[in-house]
C-alpha angles and dihedrals in degrees: 000000000000119000121195114231115235116230112241113239119221113247113221146139120258105234097189096093091046092052090048091054092048091051091049091051091048091052091047093053093045092053095044092048090054092056092049092059092051092058092064102067122171103222127185119197115251124270122212136205119222146092124288112258120227105250124218120247093247117055141130112247116190114189118191120198125214089260092054099256116148127223114189113196093335093314115116114219121228093234140000098247121134097241092050091053091046093052093048092051092048091051093050096044095042088210096308104131092175092077118109111261113210124188118198115184132179114248090245096049112125111250091238093071094049091049090048091055091047091048093050090050091051094046091051091051103253112155102173097075122159136170121215120232136183120253116250116254094245091061095058 
């Protein structure tokens, strides 16, 4: 009796799915690393060209430090809370919302504090709002 010999099959692991998973993980980490770098932008505040405007004698000048401390017409406030800023502005303006309102902020001041000063000015009814900038170096 003749028996046919069965060919022995090689036993092995198919690596194709493993390679696919590794490539997908590689693509995922590459894409997520790209988004992380975009969230750390180095932003400089804008510079403007133009001539200095003669300011009126009476105005409201709000200076904001890099730490977020407010100074209203050369008077430093005890804290940087909204109601403290609002009371100081009301005392200085004495109800006259037609006065020019100037905001001067340090280049490193968090945006939150500048927006808070603008919002308080708007809520109190000031319409002549301006923000100071530094002249560009090519104008000097």
